[in-house]
N, C-alpha and C positions, 0 to 999 in steps of 0.2 A: 428783732424777734421775727422768726419765720411765720409766714401767713399759714393759717390752718388749711390743710389740704382735704377736700371733701372726697367722697367715694367716686365721683365722676373723674376727678383728677387722678386718683389712685388707679382707676381703670385705664386712663390714658397713659399714665406712666408705665403700667404693666405692658400695654400694647407696644409702646415705643421701645421698651426693654427687649421684648420679643423680636422686634424689627432689628434692633442692634445685634442680637444673637444671630439672626439670619444673615446679616451683613458680614459678621465675623466668620461664619461658616462658609459663605460664598467666597470671600476674598482670601482668608487664611486657611481654609479647609480645617478649621478647628473651632470647637465650642468650649475648649478647655481654658479656663480662667488663667492658669499659670502661663500657658503659651502666649496668650494675648498680653498679659502683664509683662512678660519678657520683651516682647516687641515694643510695647509702649515705653518701657524703661530705656531701651536702646534709642528710641526716637527722642526721648527727653534728654539724652546724654550724647548728642552729636552722632547718633547711630553706632556707637561703640561703647563697650564697657568691659572691665575685667571680669573674668568668670567669678571671682570671689565676691565682687559687688553684686552680681546677679543672684548668687546664693543668698547673700545677706538680704537683698531687697525682697526676694520672693518668700523667704522664710519657709520654703519647702525643703524636703529632704534632698540631699545631694543626688541620690538615685533618681528622684522624681525630676529634678532640674535637668539632669543629663538626658533623661528620656525625652523631655520636651525639646531640648536643644537638638537632639538627633532628629526629631520629627521636623523641626523648623529648618534644619540643614537639608534634610531630604527634599523639602519643598523649595529649596534654594532661596529662602528668605534671609538666612544668616550664614556666616562662615566663621570658623574658629581660626584664629591666627596667633602667632607668637607675639606676646606683649613686647612692644619696643622699649619700654622702660625697665622691664624685669624679664630677663631671658628664661626664667623658670616658670613664669606665669603665662596663662592663656588669656586671650581677649576674644570677645565675640563682637563681630561687626555685622551690620546689616548690609546685605548685597544691594546692588543697584536695582535688581528686581524687587527686593524687599522694600526699598524706598518707594518704588512706584506703587507697590501694593499698599503701603502706608498712606500715600497720597490719595489713592482711591478710597481707602477706608475713611480718611478724614472728610473727603467730599461726601461720601455716602451717609455719614452720621451727622453732618452739620445740621440738618433740619430735625433729625430724630431727637437730639439732646436739648433742643430749645423747647421748653415746656412752659407755657403761660400759666400763671397762678390764678388768673381771673378771667 
């Protein structure tokens, strides 16, 4: 059973969430949840995924996902490539620059997400 969180902890969680948003804005130039989720999904999947898997994972409209992918590509965080297992499909892979940015993101948020309950 989760421990009861009092108003002091709620305030601390809110402050840390704001810090997390600031880190995302600084590193990825985005505060958009879908863009961040795409990058996290890629990181969880060996830095690449089929376009169809990204659509399924985000549950966003195709147009919305394409818009986020274009923005991430413009920032040189990802690249679209032909899928090696299916010549008709596209895959998205994180660039070396994107991987460096994800490492910076992980480092920056390591302390932010650790919230003591007492």
